[in-house]
C-alpha positions in Angstrom: -0.1 0.0 0.5 1.2 3.5 -0.9 0.7 6.7 1.0 0.6 10.1 0.0 3.1 11.2 -2.5 6.0 12.6 -0.4 7.8 16.0 -1.5 11.5 14.8 -1.9 14.6 16.8 -1.4 17.7 17.1 -3.2 19.5 15.1 -0.9 17.5 12.3 -1.9 18.1 11.8 -5.4 20.8 9.5 -6.4 23.0 8.9 -9.7 24.5 5.9 -10.7 27.8 5.1 -10.0 28.6 4.8 -13.5 28.1 8.4 -14.1 30.9 11.0 -14.7 31.4 12.8 -11.2 29.9 16.3 -11.3 28.5 15.9 -14.6 25.0 15.8 -15.4 22.8 12.6 -15.0 19.7 10.5 -13.9 18.9 11.4 -10.7 16.8 8.7 -9.0 14.7 9.1 -5.5 12.8 6.5 -3.5 10.8 6.6 -0.4 7.4 6.0 1.0 6.1 4.0 -1.6 7.1 6.1 -4.4 9.5 6.8 -6.7 10.8 10.1 -8.5 13.2 10.9 -11.5 14.7 14.2 -12.6 17.5 15.7 -14.6 20.2 17.2 -12.7 21.1 19.5 -15.8 18.4 21.4 -14.3 18.9 23.4 -10.7 17.0 21.7 -8.4 13.5 23.1 -7.3 13.4 25.2 -10.9 10.6 26.0 -12.7 11.9 23.4 -15.2 13.1 20.6 -12.7 10.4 18.2 -14.1 10.0 14.7 -12.4 8.3 11.9 -13.6 6.6 9.7 -10.6 5.9 6.0 -10.1 4.7 4.0 -7.5 7.4 1.5 -5.7 5.6 -1.1 -7.6 5.7 0.2 -11.2 9.3 1.3 -10.9 10.3 -2.1 -9.5 8.5 -3.5 -12.4 10.4 -1.3 -14.5 14.0 -1.9 -13.4 12.8 -6.1 -13.4 12.2 -5.6 -17.1 15.2 -3.5 -18.2 17.1 -6.4 -16.8 15.3 -9.1 -18.4 15.2 -7.2 -21.6 11.6 -6.8 -22.2 10.4 -3.2 -21.3 7.2 -3.0 -23.7 4.1 -1.7 -21.3 5.8 -0.8 -18.1 6.0 2.7 -16.9 8.8 4.7 -18.1 9.0 5.1 -22.2 13.2 5.3 -23.0 12.7 6.8 -26.7 16.1 7.5 -28.8 16.3 10.6 -31.0 17.9 11.1 -33.9 20.0 13.7 -32.6 21.3 10.9 -30.1 19.1 12.3 -27.4 16.6 10.2 -25.2 13.8 11.3 -23.8 12.0 9.7 -20.8 8.4 9.8 -20.3 5.7 8.1 -18.1 3.4 5.8 -19.8 0.7 5.5 -16.9 -0.2 8.8 -16.9 -3.4 9.5 -19.0 -2.3 12.9 -20.3 1.2 13.7 -21.9 3.0 14.4 -19.0 6.9 15.7 -18.4 9.3 14.4 -20.6 13.0 14.6 -19.4 16.0 15.0 -21.8 19.1 12.6 -21.2 22.5 12.5 -23.5 23.6 8.5 -24.2 26.2 8.7 -22.4 23.7 9.4 -19.3 21.1 6.8 -20.3 24.3 4.2 -20.2 25.2 5.3 -16.9 21.5 4.8 -15.4 21.1 1.5 -17.5 24.5 0.4 -15.7 22.9 1.3 -12.6 20.0 -0.4 -12.7 21.8 -3.9 -14.0 24.2 -3.3 -10.7 20.8 -2.7 -8.4 21.6 0.4 -7.8 18.1 1.7 -8.0 16.7 -0.9 -6.2 14.5 -0.4 -3.0 17.0 -2.0 -0.8 20.3 -0.4 -2.0 18.7 2.9 -1.9 17.0 2.9 1.5 20.6 2.2 2.5 21.8 5.4 1.0 19.2 7.4 2.5 19.6 6.0 6.0 23.5 6.7 6.2 
């Protein structure tokens, strides 16, 4: 059972260890049954600091899907563009929600973090309790 949607602080967002230090990346926060993704190229809390939000169950299913190679019909669409960038958008919202844009290197680091289990519930709860 999920609780009311939390408001995440900047300190709750983590990036994959494969991300370059002091470089832009996909940031993930997880708490109280919710997960949020943001693009840290945007200043935290700015009007263009858009977020994509899922329940933990939806995001966990996405993580399993990425690891198995089957992400069709899951909560997050990662679409490659002809210019080499990727857009991330929720597939569960009834109306078009925010889109986040990432470079190929940012997506690669994010996928590496998924493969290593860095965004799993247990791994992230250890980071937030440290």
